[in-house]
C-alpha positions in Angstrom: -17.1 5.0 1.7 -19.8 5.1 -0.9 -19.4 4.7 -4.7 -21.0 8.1 -5.2 -18.2 9.4 -7.4 -18.2 6.5 -9.7 -14.5 5.8 -9.9 -13.1 4.6 -13.1 -9.6 3.5 -12.2 -6.9 3.5 -14.9 -5.0 0.7 -13.1 -5.8 -2.1 -10.7 -3.9 -2.5 -7.5 -2.7 -5.8 -6.0 -3.0 -4.3 -2.5 -4.0 -1.0 -1.0 -1.5 1.9 -1.1 -1.3 3.9 2.1 0.2 7.4 2.7 1.2 8.7 6.1 3.0 11.7 7.5 2.9 14.2 10.3 0.2 16.9 10.2 0.9 19.5 7.4 3.5 17.2 5.8 1.5 17.1 2.6 0.5 13.4 2.8 -3.2 14.2 2.6 -2.8 16.3 -0.5 -0.6 13.7 -2.2 -3.2 11.0 -1.4 -6.0 13.1 -3.0 -4.0 14.0 -6.1 -2.8 10.4 -6.6 -6.4 9.2 -6.4 -7.5 11.9 -8.9 -4.6 10.9 -11.3 -5.4 7.2 -11.2 -9.1 7.1 -10.6 -8.5 4.8 -7.6 -10.9 4.9 -4.7 -9.7 7.2 -1.9 -10.2 6.5 1.8 -9.1 9.2 4.3 -9.2 7.3 7.6 -9.6 10.5 9.8 -12.5 11.7 7.7 -14.1 8.2 7.8 -13.8 8.2 11.6 -15.3 11.7 11.8 -18.2 10.5 9.6 -18.7 7.5 11.8 -18.8 9.5 15.1 -20.6 12.6 13.6 -18.1 15.1 14.9 -14.5 16.2 14.6 -11.7 14.0 15.8 -10.6 16.6 18.4 -14.2 16.8 19.8 -14.7 13.1 19.8 -11.4 12.3 21.6 -12.1 15.0 24.2 -15.6 13.4 24.9 -14.9 9.6 24.5 -11.2 9.3 25.0 -8.3 8.1 23.0 -9.0 4.4 23.6 -12.5 4.6 22.2 -11.2 6.6 19.2 -8.6 3.9 18.5 -11.2 1.1 18.6 -13.3 2.9 16.0 -10.2 3.8 13.9 -9.1 0.1 14.0 -12.6 -1.1 12.9 -12.7 1.3 10.0 -9.1 0.5 9.0 -9.9 -3.2 8.9 -12.7 -2.6 6.4 -10.7 0.0 4.4 -7.5 -2.0 3.7 -9.4 -5.0 2.6 -11.9 -3.1 0.4 -12.1 -4.1 -3.3 -11.0 -2.6 -5.5 -7.9 -1.6 -3.6 -7.3 2.1 -3.5 -5.4 5.0 -1.8 -5.6 5.1 2.0 -4.7 8.3 3.8 -3.6 7.4 7.4 -3.7 9.7 10.4 -0.3 10.6 11.9 -0.9 8.4 15.0 -2.6 5.5 13.3 0.4 3.2 13.3 1.1 3.8 17.0 -1.6 1.2 17.6 0.0 -2.2 17.1 -3.1 -3.8 15.6 -3.2 -1.0 13.0 0.5 -1.4 12.3 0.0 -5.1 11.6 -3.0 -4.4 9.4 -1.1 -1.9 7.3 2.1 -4.1 7.1 0.0 -7.1 6.0 -2.3 -5.3 3.5 -0.7 -2.2 2.1 2.3 -0.7 0.5 3.2 2.4 2.6 4.6 5.8 1.5 5.9 8.1 4.3 5.9 11.7 3.3 8.2 13.8 5.5 9.1 17.5 5.7 11.1 19.7 8.0 9.8 19.9 11.6 10.2 23.6 11.4 7.6 23.8 8.7 5.1 21.7 10.7 5.7 23.8 13.8 5.0 27.0 11.8 1.8 25.6 10.4 0.6 24.4 13.8 1.4 27.9 15.3 -0.6 29.5 12.5 -3.6 27.4 13.5 -3.1 28.4 17.1 -3.0 32.0 16.2 -6.2 31.6 14.2 -7.7 29.9 17.3 -8.5 26.8 15.4 -8.9 23.6 17.4 -5.5 21.9 18.0 -4.7 18.8 16.0 -5.4 15.6 18.0 -2.4 14.3 19.9 -0.2 17.3 19.2 1.3 19.1 22.2 -0.7 22.2 22.9 -0.1 25.1 23.4 3.1 25.1 21.4 5.9 27.3 22.8 8.8 25.9 20.8 9.7 23.4 18.1 11.5 21.3 20.8 8.0 20.3 22.1 7.5 18.4 18.8 10.7 16.4 18.9 9.6 13.4 21.0 6.1 13.5 19.5 7.5 13.3 16.0 10.1 10.8 16.8 7.5 8.4 18.3 5.4 8.6 15.1 8.3 8.4 12.6 9.5 5.3 14.4 6.2 3.6 13.5 6.7 4.7 9.9 10.1 3.1 9.5 8.8 0.1 7.5 7.5 2.3 4.7 8.4 1.0 1.3 8.8 4.6 0.1 10.1 7.6 2.2 9.9 10.9 0.5 11.2 14.2 1.9 9.2 17.2 0.7 11.8 20.0 0.6 9.8 22.4 -1.5 6.3 21.0 -1.1 4.4 18.7 -3.5 5.5 18.6 -7.1 4.7 16.6 -10.2 7.9 14.5 -9.8 6.7 13.1 -6.4 3.3 12.2 -7.8 4.8 10.6 -10.9 7.3 8.6 -8.7 4.4 7.3 -6.5 2.2 6.6 -9.4 5.0 4.5 -11.0 5.5 2.6 -7.8 1.9 1.7 -7.0 1.5 -2.0 -6.3 -0.3 -2.8 -9.5 -1.6 -6.2 -10.4 0.4 -7.9 -13.1 -1.4 -9.3 -16.1 -0.2 -12.3 -17.9 
């Protein structure tokens, strides 16, 4: 990540703050808004991997395979969570399935898990299918029913269980959620 945007943080973090969720849960939007509110640097892990490999995640995984993708993701995550100044890190839905990534995040970040109804995720994924957009990496494809997502989502949510904050987005993202997360950022104490 470059310093192109010239961040001017309003606070200093003692450690990175990571957000995670299933695709279309809203975690990426929350990460971006939280960064904008605080001026903290933003690292979207999936976008950094795409930048590194010069193509979409879906395309890269289909060419190089999941193992090579995970190696690159881990290398970038190592740099990201230890970057100074600490900032907001948006994780991909499968990032914590890798045990090394799980350890890195546990040791170096406070984690917020943003959750929403599986029905909503299914509907959004179906909309993408209907628009003939490439499928999300690691998501069952083609989708016939919401039941296909049960084991997929359970596996991921099991790796999110250590999150310091778990928020269920019933009605989408609102100011209360952003304020709650902003108030609970791991700020450095001065004294």
